[in-house]
BALOBA-1460 file (C-alpha; in Angstrom, 3 decimals):
// residues 210
<rec num="1" residu="m" x="35.197" y="111.766" z="130.143"/>
<rec num="2" residu="l" x="36.552" y="108.530" z="128.520"/>
<rec num="3" residu="s" x="38.440" y="108.348" z="131.460"/>
<rec num="4" residu="k" x="34.749" y="107.549" z="133.547"/>
<rec num="5" residu="k" x="33.868" y="105.428" z="131.363"/>
<rec num="6" residu="v" x="37.058" y="103.142" z="131.431"/>
<rec num="7" residu="g" x="36.460" y="103.741" z="135.484"/>
<rec num="8" residu="k" x="32.630" y="102.727" z="134.913"/>
<rec num="9" residu="q" x="33.192" y="99.648" z="132.658"/>
<rec num="10" residu="l" x="35.973" y="98.366" z="134.815"/>
<rec num="11" residu="g" x="33.593" y="98.546" z="138.135"/>
<rec num="12" residu="h" x="30.828" y="97.097" z="136.453"/>
<rec num="13" residu="p" x="31.518" y="95.603" z="132.932"/>
<rec num="14" residu="t" x="28.061" y="94.904" z="130.628"/>
<rec num="15" residu="y" x="27.704" y="93.111" z="127.585"/>
<rec num="16" residu="s" x="29.041" y="95.751" z="125.009"/>
<rec num="17" residu="l" x="32.555" y="95.988" z="123.229"/>
<rec num="18" residu="s" x="34.149" y="97.719" z="126.318"/>
<rec num="19" residu="g" x="32.659" y="95.021" z="128.441"/>
<rec num="20" residu="w" x="34.427" y="92.203" z="126.263"/>
<rec num="21" residu="l" x="37.548" y="94.386" z="126.562"/>
<rec num="22" residu="v" x="37.528" y="95.338" z="130.169"/>
<rec num="23" residu="t" x="36.875" y="91.251" z="130.580"/>
<rec num="24" residu="k" x="40.068" y="90.396" z="128.189"/>
<rec num="25" residu="f" x="42.205" y="93.196" z="130.860"/>
<rec num="26" residu="l" x="41.075" y="91.561" z="133.992"/>
<rec num="27" residu="k" x="42.461" y="88.294" z="132.686"/>
<rec num="28" residu="w" x="45.505" y="89.717" z="131.979"/>
<rec num="29" residu="h" x="45.591" y="91.963" z="134.684"/>
<rec num="30" residu="n" x="43.982" y="90.342" z="137.481"/>
<rec num="31" residu="l" x="45.457" y="86.783" z="136.800"/>
<rec num="32" residu="i" x="48.249" y="86.769" z="139.640"/>
<rec num="33" residu="l" x="46.850" y="88.937" z="142.225"/>
<rec num="34" residu="e" x="43.771" y="86.399" z="142.108"/>
<rec num="35" residu="e" x="45.786" y="83.601" z="142.636"/>
<rec num="36" residu="n" x="47.375" y="85.155" z="145.289"/>
<rec num="37" residu="a" x="44.397" y="86.407" z="146.877"/>
<rec num="38" residu="v" x="43.384" y="82.601" z="147.180"/>
<rec num="39" residu="k" x="46.663" y="81.180" z="148.040"/>
<rec num="40" residu="l" x="47.255" y="83.883" z="151.028"/>
<rec num="41" residu="s" x="43.707" y="82.892" z="152.055"/>
<rec num="42" residu="n" x="45.263" y="79.727" z="153.495"/>
<rec num="43" residu="i" x="41.725" y="77.817" z="152.388"/>
<rec num="44" residu="q" x="41.025" y="74.378" z="154.273"/>
<rec num="45" residu="p" x="39.181" y="71.678" z="152.306"/>
<rec num="46" residu="n" x="35.876" y="71.966" z="154.618"/>
<rec num="47" residu="d" x="35.929" y="75.938" z="154.528"/>
<rec num="48" residu="t" x="33.086" y="78.176" z="153.060"/>
<rec num="49" residu="v" x="35.138" y="80.612" z="151.222"/>
<rec num="50" residu="l" x="33.728" y="84.313" z="149.675"/>
<rec num="51" residu="e" x="35.089" y="85.874" z="146.804"/>
<rec num="52" residu="l" x="33.850" y="89.365" z="146.362"/>
<rec num="53" residu="g" x="33.508" y="91.058" z="142.975"/>
<rec num="54" residu="h" x="34.342" y="87.809" z="141.394"/>
<rec num="55" residu="g" x="34.123" y="89.023" z="137.982"/>
<rec num="56" residu="p" x="35.158" y="86.097" z="134.895"/>
<rec num="57" residu="g" x="35.600" y="83.532" z="137.617"/>
<rec num="58" residu="f" x="39.502" y="82.908" z="137.711"/>
<rec num="59" residu="g" x="39.625" y="83.396" z="141.345"/>
<rec num="60" residu="l" x="36.382" y="80.957" z="142.079"/>
<rec num="61" residu="q" x="38.096" y="78.309" z="139.977"/>
<rec num="62" residu="e" x="41.695" y="78.377" z="141.745"/>
<rec num="63" residu="a" x="39.733" y="78.520" z="145.077"/>
<rec num="64" residu="s" x="37.182" y="75.394" z="144.285"/>
<rec num="65" residu="q" x="40.361" y="73.260" z="143.639"/>
<rec num="66" residu="l" x="41.269" y="73.602" z="147.550"/>
<rec num="67" residu="l" x="37.597" y="73.132" z="148.529"/>
<rec num="68" residu="m" x="38.143" y="69.036" z="148.670"/>
<rec num="69" residu="g" x="36.411" y="68.278" z="151.593"/>
<rec num="70" residu="p" x="32.857" y="67.000" z="151.825"/>
<rec num="71" residu="r" x="32.121" y="70.297" z="153.642"/>
<rec num="72" residu="g" x="33.733" y="72.568" z="151.472"/>
<rec num="73" residu="k" x="31.314" y="75.030" z="149.853"/>
<rec num="74" residu="l" x="32.446" y="78.369" z="147.353"/>
<rec num="75" residu="l" x="30.096" y="81.188" z="147.172"/>
<rec num="76" residu="g" x="30.611" y="84.395" z="145.103"/>
<rec num="77" residu="v" x="29.188" y="87.607" z="144.597"/>
<rec num="78" residu="d" x="29.080" y="89.905" z="141.525"/>
<rec num="79" residu="y" x="26.705" y="92.873" z="140.687"/>
<rec num="80" residu="s" x="27.505" y="92.502" z="137.129"/>
<rec num="81" residu="q" x="25.213" y="90.162" z="135.141"/>
<rec num="82" residu="y" x="27.893" y="89.652" z="132.411"/>
<rec num="83" residu="m" x="30.637" y="88.661" z="135.263"/>
<rec num="84" residu="h" x="27.700" y="86.960" z="137.234"/>
<rec num="85" residu="q" x="27.252" y="84.599" z="133.715"/>
<rec num="86" residu="m" x="30.477" y="84.248" z="132.529"/>
<rec num="87" residu="a" x="31.690" y="83.252" z="136.282"/>
<rec num="88" residu="s" x="28.592" y="80.735" z="136.333"/>
<rec num="89" residu="k" x="30.084" y="78.834" z="132.977"/>
<rec num="90" residu="r" x="33.449" y="78.764" z="134.149"/>
<rec num="91" residu="i" x="32.442" y="76.620" z="137.469"/>
<rec num="92" residu="q" x="29.432" y="75.015" z="136.442"/>
<rec num="93" residu="e" x="30.687" y="71.624" z="137.606"/>
<rec num="94" residu="q" x="30.797" y="73.023" z="140.633"/>
<rec num="95" residu="i" x="27.752" y="74.507" z="140.957"/>
<rec num="96" residu="s" x="25.800" y="71.488" z="139.440"/>
<rec num="97" residu="r" x="27.225" y="69.493" z="142.000"/>
<rec num="98" residu="g" x="26.011" y="72.075" z="144.945"/>
<rec num="99" residu="k" x="29.682" y="72.881" z="145.321"/>
<rec num="100" residu="a" x="29.472" y="76.507" z="144.946"/>
<rec num="101" residu="v" x="26.893" y="78.870" z="144.993"/>
<rec num="102" residu="l" x="26.936" y="82.369" z="142.695"/>
<rec num="103" residu="y" x="25.103" y="85.590" z="143.125"/>
<rec num="104" residu="y" x="23.641" y="88.253" z="141.166"/>
<rec num="105" residu="s" x="23.948" y="90.859" z="143.964"/>
<rec num="106" residu="d" x="26.026" y="94.085" z="145.320"/>
<rec num="107" residu="l" x="27.908" y="93.517" z="148.191"/>
<rec num="108" residu="v" x="25.943" y="95.366" z="150.860"/>
<rec num="109" residu="s" x="22.357" y="92.926" z="150.038"/>
<rec num="110" residu="m" x="24.113" y="89.965" z="149.166"/>
<rec num="111" residu="p" x="21.681" y="86.773" z="150.619"/>
<rec num="112" residu="i" x="24.274" y="85.113" z="152.787"/>
<rec num="113" residu="e" x="23.349" y="84.097" z="156.168"/>
<rec num="114" residu="e" x="25.723" y="85.802" z="159.299"/>
<rec num="115" residu="n" x="28.442" y="84.079" z="160.484"/>
<rec num="116" residu="t" x="28.903" y="81.503" z="157.771"/>
<rec num="117" residu="v" x="32.045" y="82.389" z="155.957"/>
<rec num="118" residu="d" x="35.293" y="81.291" z="156.980"/>
<rec num="119" residu="k" x="37.823" y="82.950" z="154.139"/>
<rec num="120" residu="a" x="36.505" y="85.882" z="152.056"/>
<rec num="121" residu="f" x="38.777" y="87.266" z="149.418"/>
<rec num="122" residu="h" x="38.780" y="89.658" z="146.430"/>
<rec num="123" residu="c" x="40.838" y="91.735" z="144.353"/>
<rec num="124" residu="n" x="40.767" y="95.114" z="142.526"/>
<rec num="125" residu="c" x="37.247" y="95.384" z="143.788"/>
<rec num="126" residu="y" x="36.729" y="98.122" z="147.037"/>
<rec num="127" residu="y" x="37.720" y="101.057" z="145.135"/>
<rec num="128" residu="y" x="34.492" y="100.422" z="143.067"/>
<rec num="129" residu="w" x="32.502" y="100.524" z="146.033"/>
<rec num="130" residu="p" x="29.964" y="103.332" z="146.516"/>
<rec num="131" residu="d" x="30.248" y="103.091" z="150.677"/>
<rec num="132" residu="l" x="32.992" y="101.420" z="151.909"/>
<rec num="133" residu="k" x="31.729" y="101.396" z="155.296"/>
<rec num="134" residu="a" x="28.914" y="99.873" z="154.144"/>
<rec num="135" residu="g" x="30.574" y="96.947" z="152.502"/>
<rec num="136" residu="a" x="32.968" y="96.480" z="155.355"/>
<rec num="137" residu="k" x="30.060" y="95.681" z="157.355"/>
<rec num="138" residu="a" x="28.640" y="93.182" z="154.823"/>
<rec num="139" residu="i" x="31.458" y="91.335" z="154.483"/>
<rec num="140" residu="h" x="31.967" y="91.579" z="158.505"/>
<rec num="141" residu="r" x="27.895" y="90.074" z="158.949"/>
<rec num="142" residu="v" x="29.158" y="87.185" z="156.897"/>
<rec num="143" residu="m" x="31.915" y="86.052" z="158.654"/>
<rec num="144" residu="k" x="32.537" y="83.772" z="161.153"/>
<rec num="145" residu="p" x="34.459" y="84.594" z="164.329"/>
<rec num="146" residu="g" x="38.014" y="84.954" z="163.636"/>
<rec num="147" residu="g" x="37.400" y="84.285" z="159.909"/>
<rec num="148" residu="i" x="40.144" y="85.986" z="157.779"/>
<rec num="149" residu="m" x="39.740" y="88.381" z="154.737"/>
<rec num="150" residu="v" x="42.577" y="89.072" z="152.267"/>
<rec num="151" residu="t" x="42.461" y="91.775" z="149.160"/>
<rec num="152" residu="t" x="45.228" y="91.633" z="147.100"/>
<rec num="153" residu="l" x="46.137" y="94.868" z="144.792"/>
<rec num="154" residu="r" x="48.618" y="96.712" z="142.658"/>
<rec num="155" residu="l" x="48.989" y="99.950" z="144.434"/>
<rec num="156" residu="g" x="51.449" y="101.714" z="142.112"/>
<rec num="157" residu="n" x="48.710" y="100.862" z="139.274"/>
<rec num="158" residu="i" x="45.910" y="102.197" z="141.003"/>
<rec num="159" residu="t" x="47.557" y="105.366" z="142.029"/>
<rec num="160" residu="k" x="48.056" y="106.077" z="138.281"/>
<rec num="161" residu="a" x="44.546" y="104.867" z="137.671"/>
<rec num="162" residu="a" x="43.722" y="107.638" z="140.453"/>
<rec num="163" residu="s" x="45.840" y="110.256" z="138.685"/>
<rec num="164" residu="v" x="44.190" y="110.146" z="135.180"/>
<rec num="165" residu="g" x="40.867" y="110.120" z="136.774"/>
<rec num="166" residu="v" x="40.086" y="106.097" z="136.054"/>
<rec num="167" residu="l" x="39.468" y="105.947" z="139.874"/>
<rec num="168" residu="t" x="37.897" y="109.573" z="141.457"/>
<rec num="169" residu="g" x="37.209" y="109.942" z="144.910"/>
<rec num="170" residu="d" x="39.955" y="108.907" z="147.680"/>
<rec num="171" residu="n" x="38.359" y="105.230" z="148.253"/>
<rec num="172" residu="w" x="41.152" y="103.755" z="146.415"/>
<rec num="173" residu="r" x="43.179" y="104.882" z="148.900"/>
<rec num="174" residu="p" x="44.145" y="101.653" z="150.904"/>
<rec num="175" residu="e" x="44.054" y="103.745" z="154.546"/>
<rec num="176" residu="v" x="40.969" y="104.673" z="153.899"/>
<rec num="177" residu="y" x="39.602" y="100.816" z="153.076"/>
<rec num="178" residu="m" x="41.520" y="99.964" z="155.892"/>
<rec num="179" residu="e" x="39.730" y="102.086" z="158.310"/>
<rec num="180" residu="a" x="36.538" y="100.825" z="156.853"/>
<rec num="181" residu="l" x="37.486" y="97.657" z="158.048"/>
<rec num="182" residu="e" x="38.597" y="98.409" z="161.474"/>
<rec num="183" residu="s" x="35.426" y="100.466" z="162.376"/>
<rec num="184" residu="s" x="33.396" y="97.486" z="161.364"/>
<rec num="185" residu="g" x="34.399" y="95.006" z="163.575"/>
<rec num="186" residu="f" x="37.824" y="93.556" z="161.897"/>
<rec num="187" residu="t" x="41.160" y="93.460" z="163.615"/>
<rec num="188" residu="d" x="45.013" y="92.895" z="163.092"/>
<rec num="189" residu="v" x="44.205" y="94.919" z="159.442"/>
<rec num="190" residu="r" x="47.680" y="95.513" z="158.074"/>
<rec num="191" residu="m" x="49.020" y="95.550" z="154.198"/>
<rec num="192" residu="e" x="51.990" y="93.685" z="153.118"/>
<rec num="193" residu="n" x="54.325" y="94.199" z="149.989"/>
<rec num="194" residu="k" x="54.378" y="90.848" z="148.359"/>
<rec num="195" residu="m" x="55.935" y="89.839" z="144.559"/>
<rec num="196" residu="e" x="55.299" y="86.945" z="142.589"/>
<rec num="197" residu="n" x="57.629" y="86.505" z="139.133"/>
<rec num="198" residu="l" x="59.011" y="89.751" z="139.538"/>
<rec num="199" residu="i" x="55.353" y="91.892" z="139.914"/>
<rec num="200" residu="k" x="55.198" y="93.665" z="143.051"/>
<rec num="201" residu="f" x="51.333" y="93.902" z="144.078"/>
<rec num="202" residu="q" x="50.029" y="94.508" z="148.045"/>
<rec num="203" residu="a" x="48.148" y="92.024" z="150.302"/>
<rec num="204" residu="i" x="45.706" y="93.895" z="152.898"/>
<rec num="205" residu="f" x="44.802" y="91.020" z="155.961"/>
<rec num="206" residu="a" x="42.010" y="91.368" z="158.522"/>
<rec num="207" residu="t" x="40.196" y="89.163" z="160.916"/>
<rec num="208" residu="a" x="36.292" y="89.091" z="162.036"/>
<rec num="209" residu="v" x="35.571" y="89.863" z="165.449"/>
<rec num="210" residu="k" x="32.338" y="89.425" z="166.978"/>
């Protein structure tokens, strides 16, 4: 029961003590993953960039520093109102200048136009989606032809979380997620092992084909 409650808060933090604790955990646990998801996305100054499940906004903050061109635009989606408001405060300046827009929405119904996103990234996210194929199709819909999507995770930690019931089912398995991406129109889907500050993590890459 406790494992399921922890998993629920990780996937959808709320205004509560457990939600606050999860936020602190995300800052400590996700920072390297967020920074590297941004780095591996190869963001260019005039790109339109989307973070999925942006959480407290650390990845958004990192990506915003790279979008210095006049057409550079940052988008974010999260279905936790708590995370949406926290991230909105973190990048308030970019939002006020029209350089960033955050949506309080689930992935499938995100109000983003088709074929508008150059780069999309997320970390520690896909295992909480109720339907991987629907989520992958939603990402593919908004990507430009040739757009790049990057996911970062620490597979060892995810495997442990699944073993104690924090994550349930098979959606946490990278191969299941990668199959969903391929069936939704992505190509060159691959997972690579990476290292940062002696911390091993994995990155999944996919290219949108239209």
